[in-house]
SEVEX-61372 format. One record per residue (C-alpha): residue number from 1; residue in three letters; x, y, z. Coordinates in nm, 4 decimals, always signed. Example, Ala and Ser with C-alpha at 12.3 -4.5 7.8 and 13.67 -1.06 7.14 Angstrom:
! SEVEX-61372
<rec num="1" residuo="Ala" px="+1.2300" py="-0.4500" pz="+0.7800"/>
<rec num="2" residuo="Ser" px="+1.3670" py="-0.1060" pz="+0.7140"/>
! end
This chain:
! SEVEX-61372
<rec num="1" residuo="Ile" px="-0.0609" py="+0.2952" pz="+1.7234"/>
<rec num="2" residuo="Ser" px="-0.3314" py="+0.0305" pz="+1.7669"/>
<rec num="3" residuo="Ser" px="-0.0859" py="-0.2483" pz="+1.6802"/>
<rec num="4" residuo="Ile" px="+0.2008" py="-0.1242" pz="+1.8998"/>
<rec num="5" residuo="Lys" px="+0.0371" py="+0.0467" pz="+2.1988"/>
<rec num="6" residuo="Tyr" px="-0.2951" py="-0.1397" pz="+2.2213"/>
<rec num="7" residuo="Arg" px="-0.1918" py="-0.4707" pz="+2.0576"/>
<rec num="8" residuo="Ala" px="-0.5208" py="-0.4772" pz="+1.8679"/>
<rec num="9" residuo="Phe" px="-0.3936" py="-0.7119" pz="+1.5956"/>
<rec num="10" residuo="Lys" px="-0.3907" py="-1.0802" pz="+1.6877"/>
<rec num="11" residuo="Leu" px="-0.1820" py="-1.1874" pz="+1.3892"/>
<rec num="12" residuo="Ser" px="+0.1515" py="-1.3514" pz="+1.3231"/>
<rec num="13" residuo="Lys" px="+0.4251" py="-1.1225" pz="+1.4590"/>
<rec num="14" residuo="Ser" px="+0.6193" py="-1.1272" pz="+1.1312"/>
<rec num="15" residuo="Val" px="+0.3062" py="-1.0377" pz="+0.9323"/>
<rec num="16" residuo="Leu" px="+0.2220" py="-0.7665" pz="+1.1850"/>
<rec num="17" residuo="Ala" px="+0.5707" py="-0.6167" pz="+1.1482"/>
<rec num="18" residuo="Leu" px="+0.5158" py="-0.5866" pz="+0.7718"/>
<rec num="19" residuo="Leu" px="+0.1689" py="-0.4363" pz="+0.8192"/>
<rec num="20" residuo="Gln" px="+0.3242" py="-0.1684" pz="+1.0411"/>
<rec num="21" residuo="His" px="+0.5667" py="-0.0683" pz="+0.7650"/>
<rec num="22" residuo="Ile" px="+0.2836" py="-0.0698" pz="+0.5096"/>
<rec num="23" residuo="Ala" px="+0.0897" py="+0.1628" pz="+0.7428"/>
<rec num="24" residuo="Val" px="+0.3866" py="+0.4039" pz="+0.7489"/>
<rec num="25" residuo="Ser" px="+0.3992" py="+0.3953" pz="+0.3696"/>
<rec num="26" residuo="Asp" px="+0.0238" py="+0.4621" pz="+0.3467"/>
<rec num="27" residuo="Leu" px="+0.0500" py="+0.7571" pz="+0.5865"/>
<rec num="28" residuo="Met" px="+0.3337" py="+0.9070" pz="+0.3811"/>
<rec num="29" residuo="Ser" px="+0.1289" py="+0.8709" pz="+0.0632"/>
<rec num="30" residuo="Ala" px="-0.1766" py="+1.0252" pz="+0.2295"/>
<rec num="31" residuo="Tyr" px="+0.0107" py="+1.3371" pz="+0.3401"/>
<rec num="32" residuo="Thr" px="+0.2427" py="+1.3787" pz="+0.0392"/>
<rec num="33" residuo="Trp" px="+0.0146" py="+1.2685" pz="-0.2446"/>
<rec num="34" residuo="Val" px="-0.3558" py="+1.2511" pz="-0.1589"/>
<rec num="35" residuo="Leu" px="-0.3747" py="+1.5642" pz="+0.0578"/>
<rec num="36" residuo="Pro" px="-0.1595" py="+1.7902" pz="-0.1700"/>
<rec num="37" residuo="Thr" px="-0.3575" py="+1.6714" pz="-0.4726"/>
<rec num="38" residuo="Leu" px="-0.6824" py="+1.7590" pz="-0.2971"/>
<rec num="39" residuo="Val" px="-0.5479" py="+2.1073" pz="-0.2167"/>
<rec num="40" residuo="Cys" px="-0.4402" py="+2.1570" pz="-0.5799"/>
<rec num="41" residuo="Val" px="-0.7851" py="+2.0485" pz="-0.7008"/>
<rec num="42" residuo="Leu" px="-0.9492" py="+2.3018" pz="-0.4687"/>
<rec num="43" residuo="Met" px="-0.7051" py="+2.5766" pz="-0.5782"/>
<rec num="44" residuo="Asp" px="-0.7321" py="+2.4676" pz="-0.9435"/>
<rec num="45" residuo="Gly" px="-0.3555" py="+2.4744" pz="-0.9906"/>
<rec num="46" residuo="Pro" px="-0.0146" py="+2.4229" pz="-0.8283"/>
<rec num="47" residuo="Val" px="+0.0437" py="+2.5574" pz="-0.4789"/>
<rec num="48" residuo="Gly" px="+0.3787" py="+2.6836" pz="-0.3546"/>
<rec num="49" residuo="Pro" px="+0.7176" py="+2.7485" pz="-0.5213"/>
<rec num="50" residuo="Pro" px="+0.8561" py="+2.5253" pz="-0.8008"/>
<rec num="51" residuo="Gly" px="+1.0968" py="+2.3620" pz="-0.5564"/>
<rec num="52" residuo="Leu" px="+0.7983" py="+2.2243" pz="-0.3680"/>
<rec num="53" residuo="Ala" px="+0.7166" py="+2.0052" pz="-0.6674"/>
<rec num="54" residuo="Leu" px="+1.0656" py="+1.8565" pz="-0.6423"/>
<rec num="55" residuo="Ala" px="+1.0154" py="+1.7731" pz="-0.2739"/>
<rec num="56" residuo="Gln" px="+0.6683" py="+1.6350" pz="-0.3376"/>
<rec num="57" residuo="Gly" px="+0.8050" py="+1.4239" pz="-0.6222"/>
<rec num="58" residuo="Phe" px="+1.0548" py="+1.2657" pz="-0.3817"/>
<rec num="59" residuo="Phe" px="+0.7893" py="+1.1811" pz="-0.1221"/>
<rec num="60" residuo="Leu" px="+0.5413" py="+1.0832" pz="-0.3925"/>
<rec num="61" residuo="Tyr" px="+0.7402" py="+0.8053" pz="-0.5568"/>
<rec num="62" residuo="Leu" px="+0.9095" py="+0.6781" pz="-0.2385"/>
<rec num="63" residuo="Pro" px="+0.5996" py="+0.5409" pz="-0.0582"/>
<rec num="64" residuo="Cys" px="+0.4426" py="+0.4133" pz="-0.3821"/>
<rec num="65" residuo="Asn" px="+0.7519" py="+0.2058" pz="-0.4580"/>
<rec num="66" residuo="Met" px="+0.7760" py="+0.0936" pz="-0.0957"/>
<rec num="67" residuo="Ser" px="+0.4130" py="-0.0152" pz="-0.0918"/>
<rec num="68" residuo="Ile" px="+0.4640" py="-0.2600" pz="-0.3781"/>
<rec num="69" residuo="Cys" px="+0.7920" py="-0.3879" pz="-0.2291"/>
<rec num="70" residuo="Leu" px="+0.6373" py="-0.4385" pz="+0.1155"/>
<rec num="71" residuo="Ile" px="+0.3313" py="-0.6201" pz="-0.0175"/>
<rec num="72" residuo="Thr" px="+0.5611" py="-0.8405" pz="-0.2261"/>
<rec num="73" residuo="Leu" px="+0.7498" py="-0.9249" pz="+0.0915"/>
<rec num="74" residuo="Leu" px="+0.4218" py="-0.9717" pz="+0.2826"/>
<rec num="75" residuo="Val" px="+0.2816" py="-1.2392" pz="+0.0485"/>
<rec num="76" residuo="Thr" px="+0.6216" py="-1.4125" pz="+0.0363"/>
<rec num="77" residuo="Val" px="+0.6519" py="-1.4308" pz="+0.4153"/>
<rec num="78" residuo="Lys" px="+0.2968" py="-1.5603" pz="+0.4546"/>
<rec num="79" residuo="Phe" px="+0.3450" py="-1.8261" pz="+0.1866"/>
<rec num="80" residuo="Val" px="+0.6749" py="-1.9462" pz="+0.3363"/>
<rec num="81" residuo="Lys" px="+0.5240" py="-1.9639" pz="+0.6867"/>
<rec num="82" residuo="Leu" px="+0.2308" py="-2.1691" pz="+0.5538"/>
<rec num="83" residuo="Arg" px="+0.4459" py="-2.3933" pz="+0.3383"/>
<rec num="84" residuo="Phe" px="+0.7047" py="-2.4601" pz="+0.6082"/>
<rec num="85" residuo="Pro" px="+0.5187" py="-2.4186" pz="+0.9410"/>
<rec num="86" residuo="Asn" px="+0.7740" py="-2.6145" pz="+1.1453"/>
<rec num="87" residuo="Lys" px="+1.0792" py="-2.4221" pz="+1.0249"/>
<rec num="88" residuo="Arg" px="+1.1869" py="-2.0834" pz="+1.1547"/>
<rec num="89" residuo="Met" px="+1.3315" py="-1.9704" pz="+0.8185"/>
<rec num="90" residuo="Gly" px="+1.4679" py="-1.6542" pz="+0.9825"/>
<rec num="91" residuo="Leu" px="+1.1272" py="-1.4815" pz="+0.9673"/>
<rec num="92" residuo="Asp" px="+1.1154" py="-1.3473" pz="+1.3221"/>
<rec num="93" residuo="Pro" px="+0.9882" py="-0.9861" pz="+1.3643"/>
<rec num="94" residuo="Lys" px="+1.3345" py="-0.8452" pz="+1.4365"/>
<rec num="95" residuo="Arg" px="+1.4747" py="-0.9699" pz="+1.1052"/>
<rec num="96" residuo="Ile" px="+1.1611" py="-0.8572" pz="+0.9230"/>
<rec num="97" residuo="His" px="+1.2124" py="-0.5054" pz="+1.0587"/>
<rec num="98" residuo="Ile" px="+1.5781" py="-0.5141" pz="+0.9515"/>
<rec num="99" residuo="Val" px="+1.4831" py="-0.6201" pz="+0.5982"/>
<rec num="100" residuo="Cys" px="+1.2152" py="-0.3504" pz="+0.5821"/>
<rec num="101" residuo="Met" px="+1.4586" py="-0.0835" pz="+0.7015"/>
<rec num="102" residuo="Ala" px="+1.7052" py="-0.1971" pz="+0.4349"/>
<rec num="103" residuo="Leu" px="+1.4274" py="-0.1593" pz="+0.1757"/>
<rec num="104" residuo="Trp" px="+1.3459" py="+0.1895" pz="+0.3041"/>
<rec num="105" residuo="Leu" px="+1.7115" py="+0.2923" pz="+0.2798"/>
<rec num="106" residuo="Leu" px="+1.7390" py="+0.1447" pz="-0.0696"/>
<rec num="107" residuo="Met" px="+1.4278" py="+0.3262" pz="-0.1920"/>
<rec num="108" residuo="Ile" px="+1.5361" py="+0.6514" pz="-0.0263"/>
<rec num="109" residuo="Gly" px="+1.8717" py="+0.6188" pz="-0.2031"/>
<rec num="110" residuo="Ile" px="+1.7106" py="+0.5515" pz="-0.5417"/>
<rec num="111" residuo="Ser" px="+1.4606" py="+0.8373" pz="-0.4992"/>
<rec num="112" residuo="Thr" px="+1.7378" py="+1.0744" pz="-0.3894"/>
<rec num="113" residuo="Phe" px="+1.9544" py="+0.9781" pz="-0.6875"/>
<rec num="114" residuo="Val" px="+1.6672" py="+1.0360" pz="-0.9310"/>
<rec num="115" residuo="Ile" px="+1.5695" py="+1.3703" pz="-0.7741"/>
<rec num="116" residuo="Val" px="+1.9297" py="+1.4993" pz="-0.7543"/>
<rec num="117" residuo="His" px="+1.9956" py="+1.4136" pz="-1.1191"/>
<rec num="118" residuo="Thr" px="+1.6641" py="+1.5557" pz="-1.2392"/>
<rec num="119" residuo="Ser" px="+1.6244" py="+1.9132" pz="-1.3499"/>
<rec num="120" residuo="Leu" px="+1.3292" py="+2.1188" pz="-1.2318"/>
<rec num="121" residuo="Asp" px="+1.2341" py="+2.1460" pz="-1.5973"/>
<rec num="122" residuo="Asn" px="+1.1527" py="+1.7738" pz="-1.5976"/>
<rec num="123" residuo="Phe" px="+0.8957" py="+1.8267" pz="-1.3233"/>
<rec num="124" residuo="Ile" px="+0.5691" py="+1.9394" pz="-1.4722"/>
<rec num="125" residuo="Phe" px="+0.2384" py="+2.0077" pz="-1.3049"/>
<rec num="126" residuo="Asp" px="-0.0165" py="+1.7839" pz="-1.4688"/>
<rec num="127" residuo="Tyr" px="-0.3595" py="+1.9474" pz="-1.4733"/>
<rec num="128" residuo="Gln" px="-0.5151" py="+1.6124" pz="-1.5643"/>
<rec num="129" residuo="Asp" px="-0.4612" py="+1.4737" pz="-1.2141"/>
<rec num="130" residuo="Tyr" px="-0.3446" py="+1.7904" pz="-1.0344"/>
<rec num="131" residuo="Ser" px="-0.0110" py="+1.6539" pz="-0.9189"/>
<rec num="132" residuo="Pro" px="+0.3567" py="+1.6977" pz="-1.0190"/>
<rec num="133" residuo="Glu" px="+0.4803" py="+1.4503" pz="-1.2778"/>
<rec num="134" residuo="Leu" px="+0.8418" py="+1.3457" pz="-1.3256"/>
<rec num="135" residuo="Asn" px="+0.9115" py="+1.3256" pz="-1.6974"/>
<rec num="136" residuo="Ile" px="+1.1921" py="+1.0676" pz="-1.6927"/>
<rec num="137" residuo="Thr" px="+1.1514" py="+0.9611" pz="-2.0540"/>
<rec num="138" residuo="Asp" px="+0.9277" py="+1.0252" pz="-2.3526"/>
<rec num="139" residuo="Ser" px="+1.0371" py="+0.7193" pz="-2.5467"/>
<rec num="140" residuo="Ala" px="+0.8082" py="+0.4186" pz="-2.5828"/>
<rec num="141" residuo="Thr" px="+1.0962" py="+0.1886" pz="-2.4827"/>
<rec num="142" residuo="Gly" px="+1.1582" py="+0.3804" pz="-2.1618"/>
<rec num="143" residuo="His" px="+0.7927" py="+0.3603" pz="-2.0617"/>
<rec num="144" residuo="Ile" px="+0.7806" py="-0.0129" pz="-2.1334"/>
<rec num="145" residuo="Val" px="+1.0996" py="-0.0822" pz="-1.9340"/>
<rec num="146" residuo="Ile" px="+0.9931" py="+0.1230" pz="-1.6302"/>
<rec num="147" residuo="Gly" px="+0.6375" py="-0.0095" pz="-1.6381"/>
<rec num="148" residuo="Gly" px="+0.7660" py="-0.3626" pz="-1.6938"/>
<rec num="149" residuo="Ile" px="+0.9614" py="-0.3519" pz="-1.3671"/>
<rec num="150" residuo="Tyr" px="+0.6443" py="-0.2694" pz="-1.1751"/>
<rec num="151" residuo="Leu" px="+0.4486" py="-0.5243" pz="-1.3785"/>
<rec num="152" residuo="Val" px="+0.6875" py="-0.8047" pz="-1.2814"/>
<rec num="153" residuo="Gly" px="+0.6399" py="-0.7153" pz="-0.9131"/>
<rec num="154" residuo="Leu" px="+0.2611" py="-0.7217" pz="-0.9427"/>
<rec num="155" residuo="Leu" px="+0.2614" py="-1.0505" pz="-1.1342"/>
<rec num="156" residuo="Tyr" px="+0.4810" py="-1.2010" pz="-0.8626"/>
<rec num="157" residuo="Ile" px="+0.2251" py="-1.0895" pz="-0.6028"/>
<rec num="158" residuo="Val" px="-0.0539" py="-1.2540" pz="-0.8057"/>
<rec num="159" residuo="Val" px="+0.1361" py="-1.5832" pz="-0.8447"/>
<rec num="160" residuo="Ile" px="+0.2346" py="-1.6113" pz="-0.4772"/>
<rec num="161" residuo="Ser" px="-0.1155" py="-1.5160" pz="-0.3608"/>
<rec num="162" residuo="Cys" px="-0.2679" py="-1.7864" pz="-0.5856"/>
<rec num="163" residuo="Leu" px="-0.0183" py="-2.0443" pz="-0.4563"/>
<rec num="164" residuo="Thr" px="-0.1027" py="-1.9460" pz="-0.0993"/>
<rec num="165" residuo="Leu" px="-0.4746" py="-1.9911" pz="-0.1575"/>
<rec num="166" residuo="Gln" px="-0.4167" py="-2.3182" pz="-0.3410"/>
<rec num="167" residuo="Tyr" px="-0.2063" py="-2.4556" pz="-0.0562"/>
<rec num="168" residuo="Leu" px="-0.4592" py="-2.3396" pz="+0.2004"/>
<rec num="169" residuo="Leu" px="-0.7500" py="-2.5044" pz="+0.0154"/>
<rec num="170" residuo="Arg" px="-0.5580" py="-2.8317" pz="+0.0094"/>
<rec num="171" residuo="Ala" px="-0.4815" py="-2.7982" pz="+0.3794"/>
<rec num="172" residuo="Arg" px="-0.8484" py="-2.7274" pz="+0.4474"/>
<rec num="173" residuo="Ala" px="-0.9558" py="-3.0415" pz="+0.2588"/>
<rec num="174" residuo="Thr" px="-0.7045" py="-3.2486" pz="+0.4540"/>
<rec num="175" residuo="Ala" px="-0.8154" py="-3.0944" pz="+0.7838"/>
<rec num="176" residuo="Arg" px="-1.1803" py="-3.1701" pz="+0.7088"/>
<rec num="177" residuo="Arg" px="-1.1036" py="-3.5363" pz="+0.6499"/>
<rec num="178" residuo="Ser" px="-0.9177" py="-3.5580" pz="+0.9805"/>
<rec num="179" residuo="Gly" px="-1.1625" py="-3.3413" pz="+1.1758"/>
<rec num="180" residuo="Gly" px="-0.9190" py="-3.0515" pz="+1.2139"/>
<rec num="181" residuo="Val" px="-0.9545" py="-2.6781" pz="+1.1522"/>
<rec num="182" residuo="Val" px="-0.7537" py="-2.4405" pz="+0.9318"/>
<rec num="183" residuo="Arg" px="-0.7188" py="-2.0775" pz="+1.0393"/>
<rec num="184" residuo="Trp" px="-0.7983" py="-1.8339" pz="+0.7592"/>
<rec num="185" residuo="Gln" px="-0.7720" py="-1.5021" pz="+0.9424"/>
<rec num="186" residuo="Gly" px="-0.4133" py="-1.3970" pz="+0.8684"/>
<rec num="187" residuo="Val" px="-0.4189" py="-1.5456" pz="+0.5180"/>
<rec num="188" residuo="Val" px="-0.7367" py="-1.3597" pz="+0.4213"/>
<rec num="189" residuo="Thr" px="-0.5861" py="-1.0302" pz="+0.5429"/>
<rec num="190" residuo="Val" px="-0.2686" py="-1.0824" pz="+0.3400"/>
<rec num="191" residuo="Val" px="-0.4417" py="-1.2044" pz="+0.0231"/>
<rec num="192" residuo="Val" px="-0.7058" py="-0.9279" pz="+0.0222"/>
<rec num="193" residuo="Thr" px="-0.4376" py="-0.6621" pz="+0.0822"/>
<rec num="194" residuo="Ala" px="-0.2321" py="-0.8026" pz="-0.2073"/>
<rec num="195" residuo="Ala" px="-0.5368" py="-0.8372" pz="-0.4350"/>
<rec num="196" residuo="Leu" px="-0.6419" py="-0.4754" pz="-0.3846"/>
<rec num="197" residuo="Cys" px="-0.2861" py="-0.3575" pz="-0.4518"/>
<rec num="198" residuo="Val" px="-0.2882" py="-0.5418" pz="-0.7851"/>
<rec num="199" residuo="Val" px="-0.6410" py="-0.4270" pz="-0.8779"/>
<rec num="200" residuo="Tyr" px="-0.5598" py="-0.0609" pz="-0.8115"/>
<rec num="201" residuo="Phe" px="-0.2055" py="-0.0427" pz="-0.9531"/>
<rec num="202" residuo="Leu" px="-0.2176" py="-0.2819" pz="-1.2486"/>
<rec num="203" residuo="Pro" px="-0.4485" py="-0.0742" pz="-1.4771"/>
<rec num="204" residuo="Tyr" px="-0.2346" py="+0.2373" pz="-1.4295"/>
<rec num="205" residuo="Ile" px="+0.0914" py="+0.0503" pz="-1.4907"/>
<rec num="206" residuo="Val" px="-0.0403" py="-0.1044" pz="-1.8140"/>
<rec num="207" residuo="Tyr" px="-0.1671" py="+0.2395" pz="-1.9161"/>
<rec num="208" residuo="Tyr" px="+0.1747" py="+0.3949" pz="-1.8377"/>
<rec num="209" residuo="Met" px="+0.3575" py="+0.1338" pz="-2.0450"/>
<rec num="210" residuo="Trp" px="+0.1568" py="+0.2180" pz="-2.3574"/>
<rec num="211" residuo="Leu" px="+0.1108" py="+0.5892" pz="-2.2858"/>
<rec num="212" residuo="Pro" px="+0.3347" py="+0.7210" pz="-2.5702"/>
<rec num="213" residuo="Ser" px="+0.1342" py="+0.5271" pz="-2.8303"/>
<rec num="214" residuo="Leu" px="-0.1999" py="+0.6252" pz="-2.6769"/>
<rec num="215" residuo="Arg" px="-0.1524" py="+1.0024" pz="-2.6814"/>
<rec num="216" residuo="Pro" px="-0.3602" py="+1.2103" pz="-2.6797"/>
<rec num="217" residuo="Val" px="-0.5412" py="+1.0512" pz="-2.3874"/>
<rec num="218" residuo="Ser" px="-0.8755" py="+1.1582" pz="-2.2476"/>
<rec num="219" residuo="Pro" px="-0.8165" py="+1.3542" pz="-1.9215"/>
<rec num="220" residuo="Gln" px="-1.1057" py="+1.1645" pz="-1.7617"/>
<rec num="221" residuo="Ile" px="-0.9397" py="+0.8270" pz="-1.8295"/>
<rec num="222" residuo="His" px="-0.6012" py="+0.9520" pz="-1.7066"/>
<rec num="223" residuo="Arg" px="-0.7578" py="+1.0934" pz="-1.3896"/>
<rec num="224" residuo="Leu" px="-0.9585" py="+0.7759" pz="-1.3253"/>
<rec num="225" residuo="Leu" px="-0.6513" py="+0.5512" pz="-1.3496"/>
<rec num="226" residuo="Glu" px="-0.4328" py="+0.7873" pz="-1.1453"/>
<rec num="227" residuo="Tyr" px="-0.6846" py="+0.8366" pz="-0.8670"/>
<rec num="228" residuo="Gly" px="-0.7744" py="+0.4665" pz="-0.8697"/>
<rec num="229" residuo="Ser" px="-0.4278" py="+0.3869" pz="-0.7359"/>
<rec num="230" residuo="Met" px="-0.4958" py="+0.6269" pz="-0.4475"/>
<rec num="231" residuo="Leu" px="-0.7692" py="+0.3939" pz="-0.3266"/>
<rec num="232" residuo="Asn" px="-0.5027" py="+0.1382" pz="-0.2348"/>
<rec num="233" residuo="Ile" px="-0.3808" py="+0.3767" pz="+0.0348"/>
<rec num="234" residuo="Met" px="-0.7220" py="+0.4237" pz="+0.1945"/>
<rec num="235" residuo="Ser" px="-0.8509" py="+0.0685" pz="+0.1564"/>
<rec num="236" residuo="Asn" px="-0.6131" py="-0.1072" pz="+0.3975"/>
<rec num="237" residuo="Phe" px="-0.7898" py="+0.0309" pz="+0.7047"/>
<rec num="238" residuo="Phe" px="-1.1176" py="-0.1206" pz="+0.5866"/>
<rec num="239" residuo="Val" px="-0.9451" py="-0.4488" pz="+0.4947"/>
<rec num="240" residuo="Tyr" px="-0.8110" py="-0.4830" pz="+0.8484"/>
<rec num="241" residuo="Ser" px="-1.1489" py="-0.3858" pz="+0.9946"/>
<rec num="242" residuo="Leu" px="-1.3247" py="-0.6596" pz="+0.7965"/>
<rec num="243" residuo="Thr" px="-1.0665" py="-0.9400" pz="+0.8160"/>
<rec num="244" residuo="Val" px="-0.9108" py="-0.9015" pz="+1.1629"/>
<rec num="245" residuo="Pro" px="-1.1687" py="-0.9675" pz="+1.4388"/>
<rec num="246" residuo="Ser" px="-0.9399" py="-0.8379" pz="+1.7151"/>
<rec num="247" residuo="Phe" px="-0.8962" py="-0.5035" pz="+1.5360"/>
<rec num="248" residuo="Arg" px="-1.2705" py="-0.4832" pz="+1.4730"/>
<rec num="249" residuo="Lys" px="-1.3335" py="-0.5469" pz="+1.8420"/>
<rec num="250" residuo="Phe" px="-1.0812" py="-0.2762" pz="+1.9320"/>
<rec num="251" residuo="Leu" px="-1.2531" py="-0.0229" pz="+1.7036"/>
<rec num="252" residuo="Arg" px="-1.5952" py="-0.1114" pz="+1.8445"/>
<rec num="253" residuo="Ser" px="-1.4722" py="-0.0634" pz="+2.2015"/>
<rec num="254" residuo="Lys" px="-1.3195" py="+0.2746" pz="+2.1178"/>
<rec num="255" residuo="Val" px="-1.6369" py="+0.3937" pz="+1.9432"/>
<rec num="256" residuo="Asn" px="-1.8545" py="+0.2769" pz="+2.2331"/>
<rec num="257" residuo="Ser" px="-1.6223" py="+0.4446" pz="+2.4833"/>
<rec num="258" residuo="Phe" px="-1.6306" py="+0.7710" pz="+2.2855"/>
<rec num="259" residuo="Cys" px="-2.0121" py="+0.7654" pz="+2.2590"/>
<rec num="260" residuo="Lys" px="-2.0476" py="+0.6859" pz="+2.6291"/>
<rec num="261" residuo="Asn" px="-1.8153" py="+0.9701" pz="+2.7340"/>
<rec num="262" residuo="Arg" px="-1.9940" py="+1.2128" pz="+2.5034"/>
<rec num="263" residuo="Thr" px="-2.3324" py="+1.1130" pz="+2.6466"/>
<rec num="264" residuo="Gln" px="-2.2049" py="+1.1634" pz="+3.0012"/>
<rec num="265" residuo="Arg" px="-2.0651" py="+1.5084" pz="+2.9138"/>
<rec num="266" residuo="Thr" px="-2.3965" py="+1.6062" pz="+2.7547"/>
<rec num="267" residuo="Glu" px="-2.5919" py="+1.4947" pz="+3.0622"/>
<rec num="268" residuo="Leu" px="-2.3572" py="+1.6887" pz="+3.2937"/>
<rec num="269" residuo="Ser" px="-2.3886" py="+2.0046" pz="+3.0853"/>
<rec num="270" residuo="Asn" px="-2.7688" py="+1.9748" pz="+3.0876"/>
<rec num="271" residuo="Asn" px="-2.7722" py="+1.9365" pz="+3.4641"/>
! end
């Protein structure tokens, strides 16, 4: 809402378009993963009919997969725009939205296919992290293949983020010699967002890949790694608050306006 209605983000329009889709993915995860898990923790068990686990499984894996795909696209777009600043490269916001919508449709199709061809018996409620788990495979090979796909995506994010920083440091050195200035704002936002995604998801993915050989696993370790990936959902708001001055200014103005209105209402009620 702040980026569309109030235009609180003074960033590249293509980067902003991707951040909007990431925000949608984070909201889906918050309401279909974090909130239901919290309710199950409070109730100390599953809530609702068995079919609810199937629906939650669909909305659980969809935004998680989309988050990694969108951040992969985010670091790629930022690197290309830095590397080729004078070329359009087809990275205007309209095309970015089209690509993102295609990704959403692809992930919805994959999630639907998996859910439709999965029996309810393969959905189990895991009391270690209080959320439904889709038991696709028990084989070590299956875990390594599935985890390896995610691992490749995260390693790509790491490589592109490092190349972006390397290129920016070189540009900064050149700018200093010529008396120019290099803008860090959008790059810092993208790199920090990507870094937190890797930090939160990578431990769980490595753990998942070797899970069959690690069993039995301590519930505390399993819960720590599972819930650690939840932090990626809630951290983006704070990343934007710290790295985007225009958004920080927008938040400050809204807080000041709220406090001022509340003070005025209190004074009127006292009078």
